[in-house]
A tleap script that builds the chain and sets N, CA, C and O, in Angstrom:
source leaprc.protein.ff14SB
mol = sequence {
  NMET PRO ARG LEU LYS HIE PRO GLU ALA PRO
  ARG LEU LEU ALA ARG ASN VAL TRP ARG TYR
  ARG GLU GLN ARG ARG ILE THR VAL SER ALA
  LEU ALA GLU LYS LEU ASP TRP PRO LEU VAL
  GLU LEU TYR LYS ILE GLU GLY GLY ASP LYS
  PHE ASP LEU SER LEU ASP GLU LEU GLU ARG
  LEU SER LEU ALA LEU HIE VAL GLU PRO ALA
  ASP LEU LEU ARG ARG ASN SER ASP CHIE
}
set mol.1.N position { -8.416 -9.666 -14.291 }
set mol.1.CA position { -8.598 -9.216 -12.804 }
set mol.1.C position { -7.840 -7.473 -12.771 }
set mol.1.O position { -6.618 -7.329 -12.738 }
set mol.2.N position { -8.669 -6.461 -12.785 }
set mol.2.CA position { -8.506 -4.737 -12.664 }
set mol.2.C position { -6.989 -4.868 -12.382 }
set mol.2.O position { -6.684 -5.884 -11.758 }
set mol.3.N position { -6.507 -4.468 -12.545 }
set mol.3.CA position { -4.566 -3.815 -11.984 }
set mol.3.C position { -4.464 -1.944 -12.640 }
set mol.3.O position { -5.042 -1.247 -13.474 }
set mol.4.N position { -3.554 -1.832 -11.816 }
set mol.4.CA position { -3.850 -0.578 -11.141 }
set mol.4.C position { -2.563 0.334 -12.285 }
set mol.4.O position { -1.374 0.297 -11.970 }
set mol.5.N position { -3.034 1.105 -13.590 }
set mol.5.CA position { -1.957 1.100 -14.389 }
set mol.5.C position { -1.364 2.494 -14.345 }
set mol.5.O position { -0.300 2.817 -14.872 }
set mol.6.N position { -2.399 3.499 -13.465 }
set mol.6.CA position { -2.035 4.769 -14.011 }
set mol.6.C position { -0.214 4.912 -13.602 }
set mol.6.O position { 0.197 3.961 -12.938 }
set mol.7.N position { 0.658 5.810 -13.889 }
set mol.7.CA position { 2.111 5.452 -14.132 }
set mol.7.C position { 2.168 6.368 -12.583 }
set mol.7.O position { 3.213 6.213 -11.952 }
set mol.8.N position { 1.229 7.190 -12.029 }
set mol.8.CA position { 1.546 8.003 -10.673 }
set mol.8.C position { 1.239 6.916 -9.564 }
set mol.8.O position { 1.733 7.159 -8.463 }
set mol.9.N position { 0.512 5.778 -9.684 }
set mol.9.CA position { 0.164 4.903 -9.002 }
set mol.9.C position { 1.630 3.960 -7.723 }
set mol.9.O position { 1.332 3.694 -6.558 }
set mol.10.N position { 2.493 3.762 -8.079 }
set mol.10.CA position { 3.383 2.527 -7.761 }
set mol.10.C position { 3.772 3.950 -6.582 }
set mol.10.O position { 3.600 3.872 -5.366 }
set mol.11.N position { 4.275 5.090 -7.257 }
set mol.11.CA position { 5.418 5.943 -6.543 }
set mol.11.C position { 3.761 7.083 -5.655 }
set mol.11.O position { 4.186 8.034 -4.999 }
set mol.12.N position { 2.845 7.008 -5.666 }
set mol.12.CA position { 1.960 6.929 -4.397 }
set mol.12.C position { 1.431 6.459 -3.528 }
set mol.12.O position { 0.912 6.847 -2.482 }
set mol.13.N position { 1.665 5.106 -4.271 }
set mol.13.CA position { 1.048 4.096 -3.044 }
set mol.13.C position { 1.862 4.096 -2.374 }
set mol.13.O position { 1.604 4.483 -1.234 }
set mol.14.N position { 3.453 3.622 -2.717 }
set mol.14.CA position { 4.811 3.992 -2.022 }
set mol.14.C position { 4.655 4.568 -0.589 }
set mol.14.O position { 4.628 4.029 0.517 }
set mol.15.N position { 4.547 6.087 -1.080 }
set mol.15.CA position { 4.167 6.847 -0.429 }
set mol.15.C position { 3.057 7.013 1.225 }
set mol.15.O position { 3.243 7.239 2.421 }
set mol.16.N position { 1.771 6.696 0.183 }
set mol.16.CA position { 1.239 6.503 1.478 }
set mol.16.C position { 0.958 5.415 1.953 }
set mol.16.O position { 0.339 5.396 3.017 }
set mol.17.N position { 1.258 4.418 1.427 }
set mol.17.CA position { 1.466 2.984 2.411 }
set mol.17.C position { 2.137 3.144 3.654 }
set mol.17.O position { 1.764 2.765 4.763 }
set mol.18.N position { 4.138 4.319 3.039 }
set mol.18.CA position { 4.622 4.539 4.574 }
set mol.18.C position { 4.351 5.018 5.273 }
set mol.18.O position { 4.540 4.631 6.426 }
set mol.19.N position { 3.641 6.344 4.919 }
set mol.19.CA position { 3.054 7.104 5.595 }
set mol.19.C position { 2.137 6.868 6.684 }
set mol.19.O position { 2.203 7.223 7.861 }
set mol.20.N position { 0.994 5.986 5.861 }
set mol.20.CA position { -0.164 5.286 6.647 }
set mol.20.C position { 0.487 4.198 7.660 }
set mol.20.O position { -0.076 4.112 8.751 }
set mol.21.N position { 1.335 3.562 7.486 }
set mol.21.CA position { 2.047 2.293 8.768 }
set mol.21.C position { 2.253 3.135 9.705 }
set mol.21.O position { 1.717 3.203 10.810 }
set mol.22.N position { 3.310 3.994 9.082 }
set mol.22.CA position { 4.260 4.620 10.468 }
set mol.22.C position { 3.587 5.389 11.333 }
set mol.22.O position { 3.941 5.550 12.501 }
set mol.23.N position { 2.021 6.195 10.523 }
set mol.23.CA position { 1.282 6.561 11.354 }
set mol.23.C position { 0.706 6.121 12.665 }
set mol.23.O position { 0.330 6.809 13.614 }
set mol.24.N position { 0.725 4.318 12.444 }
set mol.24.CA position { 0.002 4.159 12.923 }
set mol.24.C position { 0.908 2.741 13.417 }
set mol.24.O position { 0.537 1.569 13.490 }
set mol.25.N position { 2.013 3.263 13.666 }
set mol.25.CA position { 3.334 3.015 13.957 }
set mol.25.C position { 3.476 1.143 14.613 }
set mol.25.O position { 3.683 0.613 15.704 }
set mol.26.N position { 3.128 0.517 12.692 }
set mol.26.CA position { 3.113 -1.239 12.196 }
set mol.26.C position { 3.931 -0.710 11.511 }
set mol.26.O position { 3.954 0.180 10.661 }
set mol.27.N position { 4.811 -1.562 12.124 }
set mol.27.CA position { 6.326 -2.424 11.394 }
set mol.27.C position { 5.951 -3.643 9.873 }
set mol.27.O position { 5.323 -4.700 9.821 }
set mol.28.N position { 6.576 -2.961 8.991 }
set mol.28.CA position { 6.987 -3.725 7.814 }
set mol.28.C position { 6.516 -5.444 8.090 }
set mol.28.O position { 5.786 -6.023 7.285 }
set mol.29.N position { 7.016 -6.073 9.250 }
set mol.29.CA position { 7.365 -6.974 8.952 }
set mol.29.C position { 5.675 -7.642 9.842 }
set mol.29.O position { 5.182 -8.769 9.889 }
set mol.30.N position { 5.218 -6.248 10.444 }
set mol.30.CA position { 3.734 -6.741 11.006 }
set mol.30.C position { 3.258 -7.335 10.242 }
set mol.30.O position { 3.021 -8.543 10.212 }
set mol.31.N position { 2.892 -5.878 8.925 }
set mol.31.CA position { 1.763 -5.646 7.873 }
set mol.31.C position { 2.382 -7.100 6.893 }
set mol.31.O position { 2.170 -8.149 6.284 }
set mol.32.N position { 2.796 -6.630 7.119 }
set mol.32.CA position { 3.017 -8.049 5.989 }
set mol.32.C position { 2.147 -9.359 6.836 }
set mol.32.O position { 1.223 -9.962 6.291 }
set mol.33.N position { 2.514 -9.594 7.919 }
set mol.33.CA position { 1.897 -11.222 8.300 }
set mol.33.C position { 0.391 -11.021 8.856 }
set mol.33.O position { -0.546 -11.819 8.874 }
set mol.34.N position { 0.494 -9.409 9.397 }
set mol.34.CA position { -1.045 -9.262 8.562 }
set mol.34.C position { -2.090 -9.977 7.565 }
set mol.34.O position { -2.997 -10.775 7.801 }
set mol.35.N position { -1.564 -9.311 6.183 }
set mol.35.CA position { -1.698 -9.884 4.812 }
set mol.35.C position { -1.470 -10.965 4.960 }
set mol.35.O position { -2.549 -11.443 5.309 }
set mol.36.N position { -0.636 -11.864 4.928 }
set mol.36.CA position { -0.347 -12.780 4.899 }
set mol.36.C position { 0.290 -12.924 3.533 }
set mol.36.O position { 0.006 -13.789 2.705 }
set mol.37.N position { 1.153 -12.000 3.414 }
set mol.37.CA position { 2.150 -11.274 2.026 }
set mol.37.C position { 3.385 -11.437 2.410 }
set mol.37.O position { 3.805 -11.022 3.490 }
set mol.38.N position { 4.187 -12.152 1.425 }
set mol.38.CA position { 5.748 -12.190 1.714 }
set mol.38.C position { 6.165 -10.719 2.197 }
set mol.38.O position { 5.720 -9.753 1.576 }
set mol.39.N position { 6.769 -10.589 2.980 }
set mol.39.CA position { 7.845 -8.966 2.863 }
set mol.39.C position { 8.234 -8.800 2.023 }
set mol.39.O position { 7.708 -7.791 1.553 }
set mol.40.N position { 8.828 -9.127 1.498 }
set mol.40.CA position { 9.203 -8.850 -0.224 }
set mol.40.C position { 8.333 -8.083 -0.463 }
set mol.40.O position { 8.566 -6.887 -0.288 }
set mol.41.N position { 7.380 -8.392 -0.815 }
set mol.41.CA position { 6.206 -7.893 -1.640 }
set mol.41.C position { 5.428 -6.337 -0.859 }
set mol.41.O position { 4.825 -5.464 -1.482 }
set mol.42.N position { 5.625 -6.366 0.294 }
set mol.42.CA position { 5.797 -4.863 1.164 }
set mol.42.C position { 6.822 -4.154 0.741 }
set mol.42.O position { 6.546 -3.069 0.228 }
set mol.43.N position { 8.130 -4.518 0.825 }
set mol.43.CA position { 9.325 -3.409 0.444 }
set mol.43.C position { 9.336 -3.263 -0.553 }
set mol.43.O position { 10.185 -2.404 -0.793 }
set mol.44.N position { 8.558 -3.821 -2.006 }
set mol.44.CA position { 7.912 -3.868 -3.760 }
set mol.44.C position { 7.728 -2.784 -3.179 }
set mol.44.O position { 8.612 -1.932 -3.261 }
set mol.45.N position { 6.445 -2.502 -2.381 }
set mol.45.CA position { 5.891 -1.582 -2.369 }
set mol.45.C position { 5.812 -0.720 -2.461 }
set mol.45.O position { 5.410 -0.156 -3.478 }
set mol.46.N position { 6.366 0.112 -0.834 }
set mol.46.CA position { 7.146 0.604 -0.703 }
set mol.46.C position { 8.199 1.633 -1.152 }
set mol.46.O position { 8.449 2.817 -0.928 }
set mol.47.N position { 8.714 0.601 -1.910 }
set mol.47.CA position { 9.799 1.246 -2.577 }
set mol.47.C position { 9.493 1.583 -4.113 }
set mol.47.O position { 10.435 1.869 -4.853 }
set mol.48.N position { 8.436 1.558 -4.500 }
set mol.48.CA position { 7.763 1.702 -5.719 }
set mol.48.C position { 7.827 1.607 -6.817 }
set mol.48.O position { 7.703 2.387 -7.761 }
set mol.49.N position { 8.235 -0.410 -6.593 }
set mol.49.CA position { 8.568 -1.681 -7.203 }
set mol.49.C position { 7.795 -2.023 -7.862 }
set mol.49.O position { 7.845 -2.193 -9.080 }
set mol.50.N position { 6.763 -2.212 -6.983 }
set mol.50.CA position { 5.198 -3.128 -6.920 }
set mol.50.C position { 4.390 -2.186 -8.664 }
set mol.50.O position { 4.105 -0.996 -8.800 }
set mol.51.N position { 4.273 -3.209 -9.568 }
set mol.51.CA position { 3.431 -2.509 -10.538 }
set mol.51.C position { 2.297 -2.649 -10.874 }
set mol.51.O position { 1.511 -1.819 -11.329 }
set mol.52.N position { 2.104 -4.278 -10.547 }
set mol.52.CA position { 0.697 -5.122 -10.491 }
set mol.52.C position { 0.145 -5.676 -9.803 }
set mol.52.O position { -0.121 -6.878 -9.788 }
set mol.53.N position { -0.356 -4.123 -8.487 }
set mol.53.CA position { -1.025 -4.436 -7.603 }
set mol.53.C position { -2.581 -4.683 -8.225 }
set mol.53.O position { -2.992 -3.957 -9.130 }
set mol.54.N position { -3.260 -5.576 -7.763 }
set mol.54.CA position { -4.654 -6.035 -7.857 }
set mol.54.C position { -5.759 -5.206 -7.179 }
set mol.54.O position { -5.769 -5.268 -5.950 }
set mol.55.N position { -6.548 -4.558 -7.684 }
set mol.55.CA position { -7.985 -3.534 -6.864 }
set mol.55.C position { -7.870 -4.551 -5.650 }
set mol.55.O position { -7.924 -3.986 -4.557 }
set mol.56.N position { -7.745 -5.724 -5.613 }
set mol.56.CA position { -8.283 -6.660 -4.422 }
set mol.56.C position { -6.927 -6.789 -3.382 }
set mol.56.O position { -7.184 -7.318 -2.300 }
set mol.57.N position { -5.855 -6.464 -3.547 }
set mol.57.CA position { -5.173 -6.110 -3.093 }
set mol.57.C position { -5.101 -5.304 -2.170 }
set mol.57.O position { -4.888 -5.383 -0.960 }
set mol.58.N position { -5.342 -4.364 -3.013 }
set mol.58.CA position { -5.494 -2.257 -2.778 }
set mol.58.C position { -6.494 -2.034 -1.620 }
set mol.58.O position { -6.463 -1.130 -0.785 }
set mol.59.N position { -7.488 -3.156 -1.752 }
set mol.59.CA position { -8.476 -3.487 -0.786 }
set mol.59.C position { -8.163 -3.730 1.003 }
set mol.59.O position { -8.210 -3.261 2.140 }
set mol.60.N position { -7.757 -5.076 -0.043 }
set mol.60.CA position { -6.804 -6.241 1.377 }
set mol.60.C position { -6.184 -4.746 1.966 }
set mol.60.O position { -7.021 -4.075 2.570 }
set mol.61.N position { -5.168 -4.310 1.884 }
set mol.61.CA position { -4.241 -3.139 1.900 }
set mol.61.C position { -4.652 -1.806 2.589 }
set mol.61.O position { -4.134 -1.119 3.470 }
set mol.62.N position { -5.283 -1.750 2.174 }
set mol.62.CA position { -6.458 -0.060 2.963 }
set mol.62.C position { -7.049 -1.181 4.219 }
set mol.62.O position { -6.696 -0.966 5.378 }
set mol.63.N position { -7.838 -2.212 3.947 }
set mol.63.CA position { -8.416 -2.563 5.690 }
set mol.63.C position { -7.309 -2.429 6.258 }
set mol.63.O position { -7.226 -1.481 7.040 }
set mol.64.N position { -6.162 -3.262 6.080 }
set mol.64.CA position { -4.875 -3.440 6.802 }
set mol.64.C position { -4.331 -1.922 8.015 }
set mol.64.O position { -3.883 -1.971 9.161 }
set mol.65.N position { -4.543 -1.074 7.378 }
set mol.65.CA position { -4.108 0.098 7.247 }
set mol.65.C position { -5.132 1.126 8.012 }
set mol.65.O position { -4.983 2.298 8.359 }
set mol.66.N position { -5.705 0.651 8.076 }
set mol.66.CA position { -7.330 1.692 8.481 }
set mol.66.C position { -7.638 2.575 7.527 }
set mol.66.O position { -8.105 3.586 8.052 }
set mol.67.N position { -7.570 2.683 5.894 }
set mol.67.CA position { -8.042 3.538 5.742 }
set mol.67.C position { -8.520 3.027 4.629 }
set mol.67.O position { -8.458 1.851 4.270 }
set mol.68.N position { -9.366 4.614 3.665 }
set mol.68.CA position { -9.979 4.123 2.720 }
set mol.68.C position { -9.030 3.304 1.763 }
set mol.68.O position { -7.817 3.455 1.907 }
set mol.69.N position { -9.605 2.267 0.593 }
set mol.69.CA position { -8.457 2.480 -0.878 }
set mol.69.C position { -7.907 3.688 -1.619 }
set mol.69.O position { -6.720 3.747 -1.938 }
set mol.70.N position { -8.897 4.779 -1.926 }
set mol.70.CA position { -8.259 5.545 -2.168 }
set mol.70.C position { -7.290 6.736 -1.982 }
set mol.70.O position { -6.625 7.480 -2.703 }
set mol.71.N position { -7.624 6.484 -0.163 }
set mol.71.CA position { -6.540 7.205 0.399 }
set mol.71.C position { -4.974 6.762 0.159 }
set mol.71.O position { -4.032 7.434 0.577 }
set mol.72.N position { -4.824 5.476 -0.609 }
set mol.72.CA position { -3.374 4.990 -0.203 }
set mol.72.C position { -3.095 5.597 -1.868 }
set mol.72.O position { -1.968 5.552 -2.360 }
set mol.73.N position { -4.252 6.138 -2.594 }
set mol.73.CA position { -3.844 6.684 -4.054 }
set mol.73.C position { -3.806 8.492 -4.006 }
set mol.73.O position { -3.524 9.202 -4.971 }
set mol.74.N position { -4.093 8.873 -2.909 }
set mol.74.CA position { -4.462 10.402 -3.280 }
set mol.74.C position { -2.900 11.126 -3.208 }
set mol.74.O position { -2.141 10.742 -2.319 }
set mol.75.N position { -2.539 11.974 -3.980 }
set mol.75.CA position { -1.380 13.125 -4.114 }
set mol.75.C position { -0.838 13.472 -2.918 }
set mol.75.O position { 0.151 12.962 -2.392 }
set mol.76.N position { -1.755 14.664 -2.359 }
set mol.76.CA position { -1.851 14.768 -0.921 }
set mol.76.C position { -2.707 14.463 0.264 }
set mol.76.O position { -3.666 15.140 0.633 }
set mol.77.N position { -2.326 13.538 0.737 }
set mol.77.CA position { -3.098 12.627 2.098 }
set mol.77.C position { -2.636 12.818 3.013 }
set mol.77.O position { -1.890 11.890 3.324 }
set mol.78.N position { -2.675 14.018 4.084 }
set mol.78.CA position { -3.037 14.722 5.276 }
set mol.78.C position { -3.551 14.324 6.126 }
set mol.78.O position { -3.870 15.103 7.024 }
set mol.79.N position { -3.802 13.207 6.207 }
set mol.79.CA position { -4.388 12.412 7.286 }
set mol.79.C position { -3.971 12.008 8.671 }
set mol.79.O position { -4.713 11.306 9.359 }
savepdb mol mol.pdb
quit
């Protein structure tokens, strides 16, 4: 299964997931519930500690946040 391998991916993902989640006023626990993921997984993502996110997981996360998957990995995501 394809995985994110770029060295900047965890940091970019962490920043952007947090930003979009905050913009949409969704708590981390509400997002975890919506995704049916363990809360600790989202804490790892937002902390930049999740290095093995699959492309399928990235897509599910982007759908839950109502953004394009690429938006979660952009360097400047000022949307």
